[in-house]
Z-matrix of the N, CA and C atoms (Angstrom, degrees):
N
C 1 1.447
C 2 1.521 1 110.87
N 3 1.317 2 116.17 1 -32.71
C 4 1.453 3 120.63 2 -178.92
C 5 1.527 4 111.03 3 -65.07
N 6 1.312 5 116.09 4 -38.34
C 7 1.467 6 120.02 5 179.70
C 8 1.520 7 110.07 6 -64.61
N 9 1.323 8 116.42 7 -41.56
C 10 1.467 9 120.35 8 179.77
C 11 1.531 10 109.96 9 -61.76
N 12 1.312 11 117.40 10 -42.33
C 13 1.468 12 120.88 11 178.59
C 14 1.522 13 111.36 12 -63.08
N 15 1.334 14 117.04 13 -39.17
C 16 1.465 15 120.79 14 177.97
C 17 1.525 16 111.24 15 -64.74
N 18 1.330 17 116.08 16 -41.79
C 19 1.464 18 120.11 17 178.70
C 20 1.525 19 109.96 18 -64.07
N 21 1.317 20 116.69 19 -44.36
C 22 1.471 21 120.32 20 179.58
C 23 1.528 22 110.13 21 -61.39
N 24 1.332 23 117.17 22 -42.05
C 25 1.461 24 120.74 23 179.23
C 26 1.518 25 111.22 24 -64.82
N 27 1.328 26 116.88 25 -39.84
C 28 1.467 27 120.71 26 179.09
C 29 1.519 28 110.80 27 -65.96
N 30 1.319 29 116.29 28 -41.06
C 31 1.460 30 120.27 29 178.81
C 32 1.519 31 110.51 30 -65.36
N 33 1.316 32 116.97 31 -42.71
C 34 1.461 33 120.92 32 -179.94
C 35 1.525 34 111.69 33 -64.07
N 36 1.337 35 116.70 34 -34.43
C 37 1.459 36 120.33 35 -178.02
C 38 1.527 37 112.34 36 -80.10
N 39 1.299 38 118.21 37 -19.98
C 40 1.463 39 121.63 38 -176.04
C 41 1.532 40 110.82 39 -81.22
N 42 1.295 41 114.20 40 166.62
C 43 1.458 42 121.75 41 178.30
C 44 1.530 43 109.27 42 -72.48
N 45 1.324 44 117.68 43 121.66
C 46 1.460 45 121.92 44 -176.33
C 47 1.525 46 112.60 45 -60.76
N 48 1.317 47 118.13 46 -38.42
C 49 1.462 48 121.16 47 -178.49
C 50 1.524 49 110.63 48 -64.31
N 51 1.320 50 117.65 49 -42.17
C 52 1.458 51 121.23 50 179.18
C 53 1.516 52 110.29 51 -64.31
N 54 1.314 53 116.86 52 -43.70
C 55 1.466 54 119.88 53 179.43
C 56 1.519 55 110.03 54 -61.65
N 57 1.306 56 118.01 55 -42.41
C 58 1.455 57 121.13 56 -179.95
C 59 1.514 58 111.25 57 -63.27
N 60 1.318 59 117.52 58 -44.11
C 61 1.461 60 120.71 59 -179.75
C 62 1.523 61 110.69 60 -64.23
N 63 1.314 62 116.67 61 -42.88
C 64 1.464 63 120.66 62 179.67
C 65 1.524 64 109.98 63 -65.40
N 66 1.321 65 117.54 64 -45.10
C 67 1.463 66 121.16 65 -179.38
C 68 1.519 67 111.39 66 -63.15
N 69 1.315 68 116.28 67 -43.64
C 70 1.466 69 119.70 68 179.98
C 71 1.527 70 110.62 69 -67.12
N 72 1.325 71 117.09 70 -44.83
C 73 1.466 72 120.26 71 179.06
C 74 1.507 73 112.17 72 -61.77
N 75 1.329 74 116.78 73 -42.01
C 76 1.460 75 121.20 74 178.50
C 77 1.519 76 110.73 75 -65.35
N 78 1.306 77 116.46 76 -43.98
C 79 1.464 78 120.43 77 -179.90
C 80 1.515 79 112.60 78 -63.10
N 81 1.328 80 116.45 79 -44.77
C 82 1.468 81 119.85 80 179.39
C 83 1.519 82 110.92 81 -63.51
N 84 1.327 83 117.14 82 -45.41
C 85 1.465 84 120.48 83 178.90
C 86 1.522 85 110.48 84 -61.91
N 87 1.333 86 117.21 85 -40.38
C 88 1.456 87 121.07 86 178.67
C 89 1.515 88 113.03 87 -66.45
N 90 1.328 89 117.07 88 -32.47
C 91 1.464 90 120.74 89 177.97
C 92 1.529 91 111.98 90 -75.33
N 93 1.307 92 116.74 91 -36.43
C 94 1.469 93 120.97 92 -178.89
C 95 1.525 94 111.45 93 -74.61
N 96 1.315 95 116.72 94 -33.91
C 97 1.460 96 121.76 95 -172.29
C 98 1.534 97 114.84 96 -54.94
N 99 1.345 98 120.53 97 -51.17
C 100 1.466 99 117.99 98 -178.75
C 101 1.521 100 113.42 99 -67.30
N 102 1.323 101 116.63 100 -29.65
C 103 1.465 102 119.43 101 177.47
C 104 1.523 103 110.91 102 -69.57
N 105 1.328 104 116.40 103 -43.28
C 106 1.458 105 120.79 104 177.19
C 107 1.522 106 110.61 105 -65.54
N 108 1.326 107 116.44 106 -38.31
C 109 1.464 108 120.88 107 177.04
C 110 1.526 109 110.33 108 -61.29
N 111 1.319 110 116.68 109 -43.58
C 112 1.466 111 120.30 110 179.18
C 113 1.530 112 111.15 111 -62.45
N 114 1.327 113 116.87 112 -33.76
C 115 1.464 114 119.88 113 177.75
C 116 1.530 115 112.02 114 -70.55
N 117 1.326 116 116.82 115 -34.90
C 118 1.464 117 120.76 116 -176.18
C 119 1.525 118 113.44 117 -84.13
N 120 1.328 119 117.27 118 -32.30
C 121 1.457 120 119.98 119 -178.93
C 122 1.520 121 111.14 120 -69.07
N 123 1.314 122 115.25 121 152.86
C 124 1.461 123 122.44 122 177.45
C 125 1.525 124 108.36 123 -123.49
N 126 1.337 125 117.87 124 146.63
C 127 1.466 126 119.83 125 179.46
C 128 1.533 127 112.34 126 -58.37
N 129 1.307 128 117.41 127 -25.91
C 130 1.463 129 120.99 128 -178.56
C 131 1.527 130 112.85 129 -76.36
N 132 1.311 131 117.90 130 -14.00
C 133 1.459 132 120.83 131 -178.63
C 134 1.527 133 110.21 132 -68.86
N 135 1.328 134 115.89 133 145.50
C 136 1.462 135 120.38 134 174.29
C 137 1.524 136 108.66 135 -73.14
N 138 1.321 137 116.15 136 166.57
C 139 1.471 138 119.20 137 -179.90
C 140 1.530 139 111.09 138 -63.67
N 141 1.336 140 116.63 139 -33.34
C 142 1.464 141 119.65 140 178.18
C 143 1.527 142 110.83 141 -66.41
N 144 1.333 143 116.04 142 -41.17
C 145 1.461 144 120.29 143 178.77
C 146 1.522 145 110.51 144 -65.12
N 147 1.325 146 116.57 145 -41.45
C 148 1.461 147 120.73 146 178.62
C 149 1.531 148 110.76 147 -61.95
N 150 1.339 149 116.27 148 -40.65
C 151 1.468 150 120.58 149 178.20
C 152 1.524 151 110.93 150 -64.76
N 153 1.334 152 117.07 151 -41.23
C 154 1.467 153 120.17 152 178.44
C 155 1.521 154 111.23 153 -64.42
N 156 1.330 155 117.21 154 -40.05
C 157 1.471 156 120.66 155 178.01
C 158 1.531 157 109.58 156 -63.99
N 159 1.323 158 117.12 157 -46.52
C 160 1.473 159 120.75 158 -179.07
C 161 1.523 160 111.32 159 -61.59
N 162 1.322 161 116.32 160 -45.45
C 163 1.465 162 120.01 161 -179.77
C 164 1.526 163 110.74 162 -65.49
N 165 1.321 164 116.27 163 -44.58
C 166 1.465 165 120.43 164 179.59
C 167 1.518 166 112.65 165 -60.21
N 168 1.324 167 116.07 166 -45.28
C 169 1.469 168 120.43 167 179.34
C 170 1.524 169 109.99 168 -62.48
N 171 1.335 170 117.11 169 -44.12
C 172 1.464 171 120.56 170 -179.28
C 173 1.525 172 111.66 171 -63.64
N 174 1.319 173 116.86 172 -42.94
C 175 1.469 174 120.12 173 -179.40
C 176 1.526 175 110.45 174 -66.52
N 177 1.323 176 117.18 175 -43.77
C 178 1.471 177 120.23 176 179.63
C 179 1.532 178 110.20 177 -62.06
N 180 1.321 179 117.31 178 -45.48
C 181 1.470 180 119.61 179 177.88
C 182 1.527 181 111.41 180 -66.44
N 183 1.331 182 116.77 181 -33.07
C 184 1.468 183 120.23 182 176.35
C 185 1.515 184 111.64 183 -64.53
N 186 1.326 185 116.41 184 -44.39
C 187 1.471 186 120.49 185 177.65
C 188 1.528 187 109.74 186 -63.59
N 189 1.320 188 116.75 187 -41.53
C 190 1.465 189 120.66 188 177.22
C 191 1.528 190 110.48 189 -61.12
N 192 1.322 191 116.88 190 -42.46
C 193 1.466 192 120.24 191 178.32
C 194 1.526 193 111.24 192 -63.32
N 195 1.327 194 116.87 193 -38.10
C 196 1.471 195 120.47 194 178.00
C 197 1.527 196 109.89 195 -62.18
N 198 1.331 197 117.44 196 -45.54
C 199 1.460 198 120.12 197 -179.89
C 200 1.522 199 111.77 198 -64.92
N 201 1.324 200 116.90 199 -43.45
C 202 1.462 201 120.60 200 -176.97
C 203 1.528 202 111.42 201 -66.45
N 204 1.329 203 116.77 202 -38.90
C 205 1.470 204 119.98 203 -176.33
C 206 1.523 205 113.25 204 -91.81
N 207 1.321 206 117.42 205 -1.10
C 208 1.454 207 120.17 206 -179.73
C 209 1.513 208 113.16 207 73.70
N 210 1.316 209 116.56 208 30.17
C 211 1.457 210 122.11 209 -176.33
C 212 1.518 211 114.97 210 -64.58
N 213 1.347 212 117.04 211 -22.14
C 214 1.463 213 118.88 212 179.95
C 215 1.527 214 112.05 213 -72.12
N 216 1.333 215 117.40 214 -14.59
C 217 1.460 216 120.39 215 177.09
C 218 1.528 217 110.85 216 -65.41
N 219 1.328 218 116.92 217 -26.95
C 220 1.457 219 121.04 218 179.75
C 221 1.518 220 113.11 219 -85.05
N 222 1.324 221 117.31 220 1.77
C 223 1.460 222 121.01 221 -179.99
C 224 1.517 223 111.69 222 100.46
N 225 1.312 224 114.72 223 169.76
C 226 1.460 225 120.58 224 -176.52
C 227 1.519 226 111.60 225 -67.69
N 228 1.330 227 117.68 226 -31.90
C 229 1.470 228 120.41 227 179.12
C 230 1.527 229 110.89 228 -65.92
N 231 1.330 230 116.25 229 -41.94
C 232 1.465 231 119.99 230 178.97
C 233 1.521 232 110.61 231 -66.54
N 234 1.331 233 116.78 232 -39.76
C 235 1.458 234 120.36 233 178.49
C 236 1.525 235 110.52 234 -65.13
N 237 1.322 236 116.34 235 -43.14
C 238 1.461 237 120.23 236 177.90
C 239 1.514 238 112.11 237 -62.50
N 240 1.317 239 116.33 238 -39.91
C 241 1.462 240 120.49 239 178.11
C 242 1.528 241 110.93 240 -64.12
N 243 1.332 242 116.24 241 -38.36
C 244 1.459 243 119.83 242 179.34
C 245 1.527 244 110.35 243 -67.20
N 246 1.321 245 117.32 244 -40.92
C 247 1.471 246 121.06 245 178.52
C 248 1.527 247 110.01 246 -63.97
N 249 1.325 248 116.83 247 -44.67
C 250 1.464 249 120.02 248 178.05
C 251 1.528 250 111.63 249 -64.58
N 252 1.310 251 117.00 250 -33.65
C 253 1.465 252 119.86 251 176.89
C 254 1.521 253 111.28 252 -64.89
N 255 1.328 254 116.89 253 -38.63
C 256 1.468 255 120.21 254 176.82
C 257 1.528 256 109.71 255 -62.54
N 258 1.326 257 116.80 256 -44.68
C 259 1.469 258 120.65 257 178.24
C 260 1.529 259 109.65 258 -60.38
N 261 1.321 260 117.12 259 -43.29
C 262 1.463 261 121.22 260 -179.87
C 263 1.516 262 113.02 261 -64.62
N 264 1.318 263 116.83 262 -45.80
C 265 1.465 264 120.89 263 178.73
C 266 1.526 265 109.76 264 -62.03
N 267 1.311 266 115.93 265 -42.88
C 268 1.464 267 121.17 266 -179.66
C 269 1.531 268 111.43 267 -61.27
N 270 1.321 269 116.71 268 -48.76
C 271 1.462 270 120.71 269 -178.82
C 272 1.534 271 111.29 270 -65.84
N 273 1.326 272 116.20 271 -37.25
C 274 1.463 273 120.03 272 178.85
C 275 1.523 274 110.73 273 -66.26
N 276 1.313 275 117.10 274 -45.33
C 277 1.459 276 121.08 275 178.77
C 278 1.526 277 110.50 276 -60.69
N 279 1.330 278 116.48 277 -42.86
C 280 1.459 279 119.98 278 178.80
C 281 1.533 280 110.61 279 -62.30
N 282 1.334 281 116.86 280 -48.12
C 283 1.460 282 121.20 281 -175.62
C 284 1.530 283 112.87 282 -67.89
N 285 1.332 284 117.22 283 -33.61
C 286 1.458 285 120.34 284 -175.54
C 287 1.524 286 114.37 285 -92.80
N 288 1.337 287 117.72 286 -25.49
C 289 1.467 288 119.04 287 -174.89
C 290 1.528 289 112.57 288 -123.19
N 291 1.323 290 117.43 289 -57.51
C 292 1.455 291 119.48 290 -172.31
C 293 1.526 292 113.49 291 -67.09
N 294 1.314 293 118.00 292 -42.76
C 295 1.461 294 120.66 293 -177.90
C 296 1.534 295 112.21 294 -70.94
N 297 1.353 296 119.49 295 -51.69
C 298 1.475 297 118.81 296 -178.14
C 299 1.523 298 113.78 297 -63.14
N 300 1.323 299 117.10 298 -33.56
C 301 1.467 300 119.56 299 -178.47
C 302 1.525 301 112.54 300 -84.29
N 303 1.331 302 116.68 301 -14.58
C 304 1.461 303 120.24 302 -177.56
C 305 1.522 304 112.62 303 80.97
N 306 1.321 305 117.73 304 4.96
C 307 1.462 306 121.85 305 -178.48
C 308 1.529 307 112.01 306 -63.61
N 309 1.335 308 116.88 307 -39.98
C 310 1.464 309 120.44 308 179.16
C 311 1.518 310 111.67 309 -61.21
N 312 1.335 311 116.97 310 -46.39
C 313 1.466 312 120.75 311 178.69
C 314 1.522 313 111.36 312 -66.86
N 315 1.325 314 116.31 313 -36.06
C 316 1.470 315 119.65 314 179.13
C 317 1.528 316 110.69 315 -63.19
N 318 1.332 317 116.71 316 -43.15
C 319 1.469 318 120.52 317 177.97
C 320 1.521 319 110.03 318 -63.82
N 321 1.333 320 116.07 319 -44.81
C 322 1.467 321 120.69 320 -179.84
C 323 1.522 322 110.74 321 -60.64
N 324 1.322 323 117.76 322 -42.64
C 325 1.462 324 121.20 323 -178.01
C 326 1.526 325 112.25 324 -68.41
N 327 1.323 326 116.89 325 -29.85
C 328 1.470 327 120.27 326 179.11
C 329 1.525 328 111.23 327 -67.28
N 330 1.325 329 116.64 328 -36.70
C 331 1.462 330 120.43 329 -175.72
C 332 1.528 331 113.10 330 -102.53
N 333 1.338 332 116.73 331 20.92
C 334 1.459 333 120.66 332 179.85
C 335 1.527 334 110.04 333 -62.55
N 336 1.318 335 115.39 334 137.27
C 337 1.466 336 121.12 335 176.22
C 338 1.531 337 107.22 336 -89.93
N 339 1.335 338 118.31 337 108.20
C 340 1.467 339 121.05 338 -174.12
C 341 1.531 340 113.91 339 -57.04
N 342 1.311 341 118.16 340 -39.94
C 343 1.467 342 120.15 341 -178.30
C 344 1.525 343 110.63 342 -63.92
N 345 1.320 344 117.34 343 -41.35
C 346 1.457 345 121.11 344 178.62
C 347 1.521 346 110.26 345 -65.19
N 348 1.310 347 116.06 346 -44.08
C 349 1.462 348 120.92 347 179.54
C 350 1.529 349 110.58 348 -60.95
N 351 1.323 350 117.22 349 -44.48
C 352 1.468 351 121.01 350 -179.68
C 353 1.527 352 111.50 351 -63.13
N 354 1.330 353 117.87 352 -41.48
C 355 1.471 354 120.51 353 179.00
C 356 1.518 355 111.85 354 -64.21
N 357 1.340 356 116.16 355 -42.33
C 358 1.460 357 119.53 356 -178.77
C 359 1.528 358 110.51 357 -67.78
N 360 1.324 359 117.64 358 -41.65
C 361 1.462 360 120.86 359 178.33
C 362 1.518 361 110.28 360 -62.85
N 363 1.340 362 117.53 361 -44.46
C 364 1.463 363 120.64 362 179.09
C 365 1.534 364 111.08 363 -62.43
N 366 1.320 365 116.46 364 -39.90
C 367 1.465 366 120.25 365 179.37
C 368 1.539 367 110.40 366 -65.60
N 369 1.317 368 117.36 367 -40.71
C 370 1.469 369 121.02 368 178.80
C 371 1.529 370 110.58 369 -65.15
N 372 1.331 371 116.20 370 -42.72
C 373 1.472 372 119.76 371 -179.72
C 374 1.520 373 111.12 372 -66.02
N 375 1.323 374 117.05 373 -39.25
C 376 1.464 375 120.46 374 178.55
C 377 1.527 376 109.84 375 -65.82
N 378 1.329 377 117.35 376 -39.77
C 379 1.457 378 120.79 377 178.51
C 380 1.518 379 112.15 378 -68.31
N 381 1.324 380 117.94 379 -36.77
C 382 1.457 381 121.97 380 179.14
C 383 1.522 382 110.94 381 -71.04
N 384 1.324 383 117.23 382 -33.81
C 385 1.465 384 121.26 383 179.78
C 386 1.512 385 112.44 384 -70.81
N 387 1.331 386 118.20 385 -33.33
C 388 1.450 387 120.72 386 -177.15
C 389 1.523 388 112.62 387 -80.40
N 390 1.337 389 118.10 388 -18.92
C 391 1.465 390 120.23 389 -179.51
C 392 1.513 391 111.40 390 -90.02
N 393 1.312 392 118.50 391 -13.20
C 394 1.472 393 122.22 392 -173.89
C 395 1.430 394 110.79 393 -86.77
């Protein structure tokens, strides 16, 4: 409870306009991130590659949000917190909306690069044939 009171006091003492700009910038970046990730990911990517793409997109959009909202004025800790918030919002949106509804996979499947998919499938089949 003490931490919550400290946060409330810090928010009350801060400039309302800056908080609004940071909150809006973080929220927008967090909302765009999973959609952009779905556009960039390919069904042929491994789960590790998909995670790296998602994290990279979120961090890049977080840094962009920091620059646009002037987040570096609050110091490196505030900028880092804003970037992590973008990653958190992005992952939450993906887990609660895009994944259960299948929207993320649907977007990914629409923008699949056929040549990449064919190469990965052929490589998997060749690897499976040599181990049998």
